[in-house]
C-alpha positions in Angstrom: 12.5 114.5 -8.0 11.6 113.5 -4.5 12.4 110.1 -3.1 9.7 107.7 -2.1 9.1 104.3 -0.6 5.9 102.3 -0.2 5.4 101.3 3.4 2.1 99.5 3.3 0.9 99.3 -0.3 -1.6 96.4 0.3 -3.3 97.8 3.5 -3.3 101.6 3.3 -1.4 102.3 0.0 0.7 104.7 2.1 3.9 106.3 0.7 6.5 108.2 2.6 8.3 110.8 0.5 11.2 113.1 1.1 11.1 116.7 0.0 13.8 118.2 -2.2 16.6 119.9 -0.4 15.5 123.3 -1.5 11.8 122.6 -0.4 13.1 121.5 3.0 14.9 124.9 3.2 11.7 126.7 2.4 9.9 124.8 5.1 12.5 125.5 7.7 12.5 129.2 6.9 8.7 129.4 7.2 8.4 127.2 10.3 11.1 129.2 12.1 10.3 132.5 10.6 10.1 135.8 12.5 7.4 137.2 10.2 5.1 139.6 12.1 2.2 139.2 9.7 1.4 135.5 9.7 -2.1 136.3 8.4 -0.7 135.5 4.9 -1.2 131.8 5.5 -5.0 132.2 5.6 -5.1 134.4 2.6 -3.1 131.8 0.6 -5.4 129.0 1.7 -8.5 131.0 0.8 -7.1 131.8 -2.6 -6.4 128.1 -3.3 -9.9 127.2 -2.2 -11.4 129.9 -4.4 -9.5 128.6 -7.4 -10.7 125.0 -6.7 -14.3 126.3 -6.6 -13.8 128.3 -9.9 -12.7 125.1 -11.6 -15.6 122.9 -10.4 -18.1 125.7 -11.3 -16.8 125.8 -14.8 -16.6 122.0 -15.2 -20.2 121.5 -13.9 -21.5 123.5 -16.9 -20.7 120.7 -19.3 -20.0 117.7 -17.1 -22.9 116.4 -14.9 -21.1 113.1 -14.1 -19.2 114.5 -11.2 -19.3 113.9 -7.4 -21.9 116.0 -5.6 -23.1 117.9 -8.6 -25.6 119.9 -6.5 -23.2 120.7 -3.6 -23.1 124.4 -2.5 -20.0 126.2 -3.6 -18.5 127.5 -0.4 -15.5 127.6 2.0 -15.9 126.8 5.7 -13.5 127.6 8.5 -14.0 125.7 11.7 -12.1 126.1 15.0 -11.6 123.5 17.8 -9.9 125.4 20.6 -9.6 122.4 22.8 -7.9 120.2 20.1 -6.0 123.3 18.9 -7.1 122.7 15.3 -8.1 125.0 12.5 -10.0 123.3 9.6 -10.5 124.8 6.2 -13.0 122.9 3.9 -14.0 123.7 0.4 -16.4 122.0 -2.0 -14.2 122.6 -5.0 -12.7 120.3 -7.7 -10.6 118.3 -5.3 -7.5 116.3 -6.2 -6.5 112.8 -7.2 -3.5 111.1 -5.7 -1.2 112.1 -8.6 -2.5 115.7 -8.4 -1.7 115.8 -4.7 1.9 114.7 -5.3 2.2 117.3 -8.1 0.4 120.2 -6.5 1.3 119.8 -2.8 4.0 117.2 -2.5 6.5 118.9 -4.8 5.1 122.4 -4.9 7.7 125.1 -5.7 10.0 122.5 -7.1 11.0 124.9 -10.0 11.2 128.0 -8.0 12.3 126.9 -4.5 16.0 127.4 -5.0 15.5 130.9 -6.3 13.1 131.6 -3.4 15.8 130.5 -0.9 18.5 132.6 -2.6 16.2 135.6 -2.8 15.1 135.2 0.8 18.7 135.1 2.0 19.5 138.3 0.2 16.6 140.2 1.8 17.0 141.9 5.2 13.6 143.6 5.4 10.9 141.3 6.9 8.1 142.8 4.8 10.1 142.2 1.6 10.7 138.6 2.6 7.0 138.0 3.1 6.2 139.2 -0.4 8.5 136.5 -1.8 6.1 133.8 -0.6 3.6 134.4 -3.4 6.1 135.5 -5.9 7.8 132.1 -5.9 4.7 129.9 -5.6 5.2 128.6 -2.1 1.9 129.9 -0.8 0.6 126.6 0.5 3.6 126.1 2.7 3.0 129.4 4.5 0.6 127.4 6.6 3.7 126.0 8.4 4.2 129.5 9.9 1.5 128.6 12.4 1.2 124.8 12.2 3.1 122.0 13.9 1.3 119.5 11.7 -0.9 119.7 8.6 -3.3 117.0 7.3 -4.9 117.5 3.9 -7.8 115.2 3.0 -9.2 115.6 -0.6 -11.4 113.8 -3.1 -11.5 114.6 -6.8 -14.7 115.4 -8.6 -14.1 112.3 -10.7 -16.7 109.7 -9.7 -14.2 106.8 -9.8 -11.6 108.6 -7.6 -10.6 107.7 -4.1 -10.0 110.2 -1.3 -6.4 111.0 -0.5 -4.7 112.0 2.7 -1.5 114.1 2.7 0.3 114.7 6.0 3.4 116.5 7.0 5.0 118.2 10.0 7.3 120.1 7.7 10.3 118.2 8.9 11.5 117.3 5.4 9.1 114.5 4.5 5.4 113.8 4.1 3.1 110.8 3.8 0.3 110.2 1.3 -2.3 107.5 1.4 -5.9 106.7 0.3 -8.9 106.7 2.7 -12.5 105.7 2.7 -13.4 108.3 5.3 -14.3 111.1 2.9 -17.1 110.5 0.4 -17.8 114.1 -0.6 -16.0 116.2 -3.2 -13.5 118.9 -2.2 -10.6 119.5 0.1 -10.2 119.7 3.8 -7.0 121.1 5.4 -6.7 120.4 9.1 -4.1 122.6 10.8 -2.7 121.7 14.2 -1.8 125.1 15.5 1.4 125.8 17.4 1.2 127.0 21.0 2.6 130.4 20.1 0.0 131.0 17.4 -3.2 130.3 19.3 -4.7 133.7 18.3 -5.8 131.8 15.1 -8.1 129.7 17.2 -10.2 132.8 17.9 -13.2 133.0 15.4 -13.4 136.8 15.7 -9.7 137.1 14.8 -10.3 134.8 11.8 -13.3 136.8 10.6 -11.2 140.0 10.7 -8.5 138.4 8.6 -11.0 137.1 6.0 -12.7 140.5 5.7 -9.3 142.2 5.3 -7.7 139.8 2.9 -10.4 137.8 1.2 -13.5 139.9 1.1 -13.3 139.9 -2.7 -13.7 136.1 -3.0 -16.9 135.5 -4.8 -17.9 132.4 -2.7 -19.2 132.5 0.8 -16.5 132.0 3.4 -18.1 130.9 6.7 -16.1 131.2 9.9 -17.7 129.1 12.7 -20.9 129.0 10.7 -21.1 132.8 10.0 -20.4 134.3 6.6 -17.4 136.6 7.0 -16.9 138.0 3.4 -19.0 140.0 1.0 -18.9 137.2 -1.5 -19.5 139.5 -4.5 -17.2 139.7 -7.5 -15.0 142.8 -6.9 -15.1 143.7 -10.6 -18.9 144.1 -10.5 -18.8 146.6 -7.6 -18.9 150.4 -8.3 -15.4 151.8 -8.3 -16.3 154.2 -5.5 -17.0 151.3 -3.2 -13.7 149.5 -3.7 -10.7 150.7 -1.7 -7.1 150.7 -2.9 -6.3 148.0 -0.3 -9.1 145.8 -1.7 -7.8 146.2 -5.3 -4.3 145.2 -4.1 -5.5 142.2 -2.2 -7.5 141.0 -5.2 -4.3 141.4 -7.4 -2.4 139.3 -4.9 -5.1 136.6 -5.0 -5.2 136.7 -8.8 -1.5 136.7 -9.6 0.3 135.3 -6.5 2.5 138.3 -6.6 2.8 139.9 -3.2 4.3 143.1 -4.5 1.9 146.0 -5.0 1.0 146.6 -8.7 2.1 149.7 -10.4 -1.4 150.6 -11.6 -4.8 149.1 -12.2 -7.8 149.9 -14.4 -11.4 149.1 -13.4 -13.8 149.1 -16.4 -17.5 148.7 -16.6 -19.1 149.0 -20.0 -22.9 148.8 -20.8 -23.0 149.5 -24.5 -22.8 148.2 -27.2 -21.9 145.2 -25.1 -21.9 144.7 -21.3 -18.7 143.6 -19.6 -16.7 144.3 -16.4 -12.9 144.1 -16.1 -10.2 144.8 -13.5 -6.7 144.7 -15.0 -3.3 145.3 -13.3 0.1 146.4 -14.4 2.6 144.5 -12.2 6.0 145.8 -11.1 7.7 142.8 -12.7 6.8 139.4 -14.1 8.9 136.2 -14.3 11.0 136.2 -17.4 9.8 132.8 -18.3 6.2 134.2 -18.6 7.3 137.1 -20.8 9.6 135.2 -23.1 8.2 131.6 -23.1 8.3 129.7 -26.4 4.5 130.0 -26.5 3.7 133.3 -24.6 0.2 133.7 -23.3 -2.1 136.5 -22.0 -2.8 136.1 -18.3 -6.4 137.3 -18.3 -9.1 135.2 -16.8 -12.5 135.1 -18.6 -15.8 134.9 -16.7 -19.3 134.8 -18.1 -22.1 136.1 -15.8 -19.7 135.6 -12.9 -18.9 132.0 -13.9 -15.2 131.2 -14.5 -14.7 130.0 -18.1 -11.0 129.9 -18.7 -7.7 131.4 -17.6 -4.9 132.7 -19.9 -7.4 133.9 -22.5 -5.1 135.0 -25.4 -8.0 136.5 -27.3 -8.7 139.3 -24.8 -5.5 141.2 -25.3 -2.7 141.4 -27.9 0.4 139.5 -27.0 2.6 142.5 -26.5 0.4 143.3 -23.4 1.0 139.9 -21.9 2.5 141.4 -18.7 -1.0 142.6 -17.7 -2.9 140.5 -15.2 -6.7 140.7 -14.6 -10.2 139.4 -15.0 -12.9 140.1 -17.6 -16.5 139.2 -17.0 -19.0 139.5 -19.9 -22.8 139.1 -19.8 -23.1 138.9 -23.6 -21.4 135.5 -24.1 -23.1 132.1 -23.6 -22.0 130.1 -20.6 -21.0 127.2 -22.8 -18.8 129.3 -25.1 -16.2 127.1 -26.7 -12.5 128.0 -26.4 -12.2 127.5 -30.2 -14.9 130.0 -31.0 -13.5 133.0 -29.0 -10.9 134.0 -31.7 -13.5 135.2 -34.2 -16.2 136.2 -31.7 -17.3 139.9 -32.3 -18.0 140.3 -28.6 -14.5 139.3 -27.7 -13.1 141.5 -30.4 -14.9 144.5 -29.0 -13.7 143.7 -25.4 -10.1 143.4 -26.7 -10.3 146.7 -28.5 -11.7 148.5 -25.5 -9.3 147.0 -23.0 -6.2 147.6 -25.2 -7.1 151.2 -25.5 -7.7 151.7 -21.8 -4.5 149.9 -20.8 -2.4 152.0 -23.2 -4.1 155.2 -21.8 -3.3 154.1 -18.3 0.4 153.5 -19.3 0.5 156.9 -21.0 -1.0 158.5 -17.9 1.8 156.9 -15.9 4.5 158.2 -18.3 3.1 161.7 -18.1 2.4 162.0 -14.4 4.6 159.5 -12.6 8.0 159.3 -14.4 9.7 157.3 -11.7 7.0 154.7 -11.7 7.1 154.6 -15.5 10.8 154.0 -15.3 10.1 150.9 -13.2 7.5 149.8 -15.7 9.8 150.4 -18.7 12.7 148.5 -17.2 10.4 145.5 -16.6 8.2 145.5 -19.7 9.6 148.0 -22.2 11.1 145.3 -24.4 7.8 143.5 -24.6 5.7 146.7 -25.2 8.0 147.5 -28.2 6.5 144.5 -30.0 3.3 146.5 -30.3 4.7 148.8 -32.9 5.0 145.9 -35.3 2.1 143.8 -34.1 -0.7 146.4 -33.5 -1.1 148.7 -36.5 -4.3 150.1 -35.0 -2.5 151.4 -31.9 1.0 151.8 -33.5 1.0 155.6 -33.0 0.0 155.3 -29.3 2.6 152.6 -28.6 5.3 154.7 -30.4 4.6 157.6 -28.0 5.4 155.3 -25.1 8.8 154.1 -26.4 11.9 155.1 -24.5 15.6 154.9 -25.5 18.9 156.0 -24.2 20.6 158.5 -26.4 23.9 160.5 -26.8 22.2 163.2 -24.7 21.3 160.9 -21.8 24.3 161.7 -19.7 23.8 165.4 -20.2 20.1 165.2 -19.4 20.9 163.3 -16.2 23.4 166.0 -15.1 20.8 168.7 -15.8 18.2 166.9 -13.8 20.6 166.6 -10.9 21.3 170.3 -11.1 17.6 171.1 -11.2 17.0 168.9 -8.1 19.8 170.7 -6.2 18.3 174.1 -7.1 14.8 172.8 -6.1 16.2 171.6 -2.7 17.8 174.9 -2.1 14.6 176.7 -3.0 12.7 174.5 -0.6 15.2 175.3 2.2 14.8 179.0 1.5 11.0 178.7 1.5 11.2 176.9 4.9 13.3 179.8 6.3 10.8 182.3 4.9 7.9 180.4 6.4 9.6 180.7 9.9 10.1 184.4 9.4 6.6 184.8 8.2 5.2 183.9 11.6 6.2 187.3 12.9 4.8 189.2 9.9 1.7 191.3 10.1 -1.6 189.5 9.4 -1.9 191.6 6.2 0.5 189.2 4.5 -1.9 186.3 4.9 -3.3 186.7 1.4 0.2 186.6 -0.1 1.1 183.6 2.0 -2.0 181.8 0.7 -1.0 182.5 -2.9 2.5 181.2 -2.2 1.0 178.1 -0.8 -1.0 177.6 -3.9 2.1 178.0 -6.0 4.0 175.4 -3.8 1.1 173.0 -4.3 1.2 173.5 -8.0 4.9 172.9 -8.1 4.6 169.7 -6.1 2.0 168.4 -8.5 4.5 168.5 -11.4 6.3 165.2 -12.1 9.7 165.0 -10.5 12.8 164.8 -12.7 15.5 162.4 -11.7 18.8 161.4 -13.2 17.3 158.0 -13.9 14.1 159.2 -15.6 15.8 161.9 -17.6 18.3 159.3 -19.0 15.5 157.7 -21.0 14.3 159.6 -24.1 10.9 159.5 -25.8 10.6 160.1 -29.5 8.7 163.2 -28.8 11.5 164.5 -26.5 13.9 163.9 -29.4 11.8 165.8 -31.9 11.3 168.7 -29.4 15.1 169.0 -28.9 16.1 168.6 -32.6 17.5 171.5 -34.6 14.9 173.4 -36.6 16.3 172.1 -39.9 16.8 168.5 -38.9 14.4 166.3 -40.9 15.4 162.9 -39.6 15.8 160.9 -36.4 19.3 159.5 -36.1 20.0 156.2 -34.4 22.8 153.7 -34.0 22.3 150.0 -33.1 24.5 147.7 -31.2 24.6 145.0 -28.5 25.0 147.4 -25.6 25.2 151.1 -24.7 28.9 151.1 -24.1 29.6 149.7 -27.5 27.5 152.3 -29.4 28.8 155.2 -27.4 32.4 154.3 -28.4 31.5 154.0 -32.1 33.7 156.2 -34.2 30.6 157.0 -36.2 29.4 159.2 -33.3 32.3 161.7 -33.7 30.6 164.0 -36.3 27.4 164.0 -34.3 29.0 164.9 -31.1 31.0 167.7 -32.7 27.8 169.3 -34.1 25.6 168.5 -31.0 23.2 166.2 -32.9 21.3 163.7 -30.8 21.5 160.0 -31.7 19.2 157.3 -30.2 20.9 154.2 -29.0 19.1 151.0 -30.1 20.5 148.2 -27.9 17.5 145.8 -27.5 17.2 142.9 -29.9 13.8 144.1 -31.1 14.8 147.8 -31.6 15.6 147.6 -35.3 12.4 145.6 -35.9 10.6 148.5 -34.2 12.1 151.3 -36.3 11.7 149.3 -39.5 8.0 148.8 -38.7 7.6 152.4 -37.6 9.7 154.0 -40.4 8.6 157.5 -39.3 7.6 159.5 -36.2 6.0 162.9 -36.5 6.8 162.8 -40.3 10.6 162.4 -39.6 12.2 159.2 -40.9 14.6 157.0 -38.9 18.1 157.0 -40.3 20.9 154.7 -39.1 24.2 156.6 -38.7 26.1 153.5 -39.9 24.5 153.6 -43.4 26.9 154.2 -46.3 24.5 156.5 -48.0 23.9 158.7 -44.9 23.4 162.3 -45.9 24.7 164.6 -43.2 23.8 168.3 -43.0 26.3 170.4 -45.0 27.8 172.0 -41.9 28.6 168.5 -40.5 30.5 167.3 -43.6 34.2 167.3 -43.0 35.5 167.1 -46.6 39.0 168.5 -47.0 38.4 171.2 -49.6 41.9 172.6 -49.2 43.7 169.2 -49.2 47.0 169.4 -51.1 47.1 167.5 -54.4 49.8 165.2 -53.3 47.8 164.2 -50.2 44.8 163.6 -52.3 46.7 161.3 -54.7 48.2 159.5 -51.7 44.7 158.8 -50.3 43.4 157.6 -53.7 46.3 155.2 -54.0 45.8 153.8 -50.5 42.1 153.3 -51.2 42.9 151.4 -54.3 45.5 149.2 -52.5 43.1 148.4 -49.6 40.3 147.4 -52.0 42.5 144.7 -53.4 44.1 143.6 -50.1 40.8 143.5 -48.1 38.6 142.2 -50.9 37.7 139.1 -48.9 36.8 141.1 -45.8 35.0 144.3 -47.0 32.8 145.1 -49.9 34.2 148.6 -50.6 36.8 151.1 -49.4 36.2 154.8 -49.6 37.1 158.2 -48.0 34.9 159.2 -45.1 33.2 162.6 -44.7 32.1 162.0 -41.1 35.2 160.8 -39.2 37.2 163.3 -37.1 39.3 161.4 -34.6 39.3 157.8 -35.6 41.3 156.3 -38.5 38.4 154.3 -40.0 34.9 152.9 -39.6 32.8 150.1 -41.0 29.4 151.1 -42.5 26.5 149.2 -44.0 26.3 149.4 -47.8 23.3 150.8 -49.5 20.5 148.2 -49.3 22.5 146.1 -46.8 21.4 144.6 -43.5 22.7 146.2 -40.3 25.0 144.1 -38.0 22.4 143.9 -35.2 19.7 142.7 -37.6 22.1 140.3 -39.2 23.0 138.9 -35.8 19.3 138.3 -35.0 18.7 136.7 -38.4 21.6 134.3 -38.0 20.3 133.2 -34.6 17.4 131.6 -36.4 19.1 130.8 -39.7 22.8 130.1 -39.6 22.9 130.1 -43.4 21.8 133.7 -43.5 24.5 135.5 -45.7 27.0 137.8 -44.0 27.1 141.4 -45.2 30.4 142.8 -46.4 30.5 146.3 -45.0 32.2 149.3 -46.5 35.5 150.5 -44.9 35.6 154.3 -44.6 39.0 156.0 -44.1 39.8 159.2 -42.4 42.5 160.6 -44.7 43.6 163.2 -42.1 44.4 160.7 -39.4 48.1 160.1 -38.9 47.8 156.3 -39.2 46.1 156.6 -42.6 48.5 159.3 -43.8 51.5 157.2 -42.7 50.2 154.1 -44.5 49.9 156.1 -47.6 53.5 157.2 -47.4 54.7 153.7 -46.8 52.7 152.6 -49.8 54.5 155.1 -52.0 57.8 153.9 -50.7 57.3 150.1 -50.7 54.1 148.7 -52.1 55.1 145.1 -51.0 55.7 146.0 -47.4 54.7 143.2 -45.0 54.0 145.7 -42.3 51.6 147.6 -44.6 49.7 144.4 -45.3 49.4 143.7 -41.5 48.2 147.2 -40.9 45.7 147.0 -43.7 44.0 144.1 -42.0 44.3 145.7 -38.6 42.2 148.6 -39.8 39.2 146.1 -40.0 40.2 144.4 -36.8 40.4 147.8 -35.1 36.7 148.3 -35.7 35.8 144.8 -34.9 37.6 145.0 -31.6 35.5 147.9 -30.5 32.4 146.0 -31.5 33.5 142.9 -29.7 33.4 140.8 -32.8 37.0 139.9 -33.6 37.1 137.1 -36.2 40.5 135.6 -35.5 41.7 136.6 -32.0 45.1 134.8 -32.3 46.0 136.6 -35.5 45.0 140.0 -34.0 47.1 139.2 -30.9 50.1 138.5 -33.1 49.6 141.8 -35.0 49.4 143.7 -31.7 52.6 142.1 -30.4 54.5 143.1 -33.6 53.2 146.6 -33.4 54.2 146.9 -29.7 57.7 145.7 -30.6 58.0 148.2 -33.5 56.7 151.0 -31.4 59.0 150.3 -28.4 62.0 150.1 -30.7 61.1 153.4 -32.3 60.7 155.0 -28.8 64.2 153.7 -27.8 65.8 155.1 -31.0 64.1 158.5 -30.4 65.3 158.5 -26.8 68.9 157.6 -27.7 68.9 160.3 -30.4 
């Protein structure tokens, strides 16, 4: 919270306030910045003014008791070269005193520390500039060119007083009321620094407006002359909008100064008429994606009139990372927020937009794998929700899913090898091209054919170690053995944990691919999906897992005495570990590890149980089944000790350590001190045995 003191409450109602430490740092960075593109300040101020005009335009539909109800909605930029001032005025909604303190006085209060930290980590000047919008410090970019800023504003509320906010960016600001402004809106007077006088040239300002704010749907007048097209970008033909204009509009819309990964411009005439421009960002703040009450960041307009932002009815929640605008001519201007949910027009827009966005994501996954990797790392965990939430598009969403698998490392190596071969081929081709300059002209036709082949090769999506490490469900099916009828998966808290699971041994031995489910939502996803391409999902930690016959490792030639020893040990462990496991049995899948814990038939997996207990601590714990590998030396030795001394204290310790051994690998040790004591005793016994063996 900023500090404040009243200096003249009776006369001018003036307060002097001190910025937070982090905000002061932001100001110092911007004031003393070395940014080469200071145009960003005007773009930010135009964006803020446009937002203010959107708000008053919507409010005036239902509220006629406002200041200047008939005022033209516009933005004016005036220059006074002699006074070295630049003045931006809008006829928007304006601000009250409290709103000024909230929106300007303490702007970026939540993100300023992160902004400073991120800025200090960046070395590239262009990357630094992009952080301005990302962390919500856009207004303060004006201090890149200003030695002093005075904001005079009056709210559209009829009983409001005009307010003056002033700062030199030195760590404090003043705020007071004034009688000098009777009209609604906001005026920002910028006292331009001597080294930034280029922004006192009207032609220069016109150029900046056309470049960065041409999409603003209100007139922007520079020295009395309109500088922008003032038409809604989404209503223009796609062929008339440049990639740069799409990107500029995205920055205006989202405040994100990174280029979006993709966008979709939609114009539909029948059965309803609507326009839309939607964007897929590179990343979104985690608090927006995982807020307690997540929202869809799509703005709704009706006949070019702003109606509401964050319209949750326009897209399903699992697409909440999408940013954009929808404008519909078939809705009434006074449409109520409450009536949107069951509105058939909105339902049709939602259906169309969802389909087009999923098609755009699919197109990215097929043609631009590296870009899709960026998308997946940012939004994959959110997109997965669509499998359970959107039955209509479940199949489409399932095709977009990506997982790491037991083949990921091998696929990455193969991709690296292919890349090396491709580079070598390119080098050879370059040498051949040099030699071809001396070849007879009769070879021109062949050279042309080669060039066509090269172009075709370049058009194919590039494979990288990163993109190949992620596996789609279709990839899995295409690689599966011809007689494999299921999709195997293992769930856990992270990739390292599941890779080290002893349950993977039989699958590695027989070269069967296993998907790694390490996101909290993954099991929810496979439980909702159940099948893909008619193949069921099967967890490899299920007790009733049916492996192909050639994978089973049953000891058909096991001596009778060994078999009896194992049966006795299993019986002993059932009694000794009754409080910790539900069942003990021989394993037909372990090869190298002594034991494993598996989920009993009808039981809940450990990952799902963990999630359930996060919301309900009383959720019952599942007693898993302990599977033993009778051929492992540790298990065989325990059986021999049992035959010799059923009451052995060491045997009891080792029995419990079998469970702890698995829990250690899973990172879920129940009693660390007890396990430490067991390990110490085992170390002592092992070292004594080693000494005896050495002395013998």
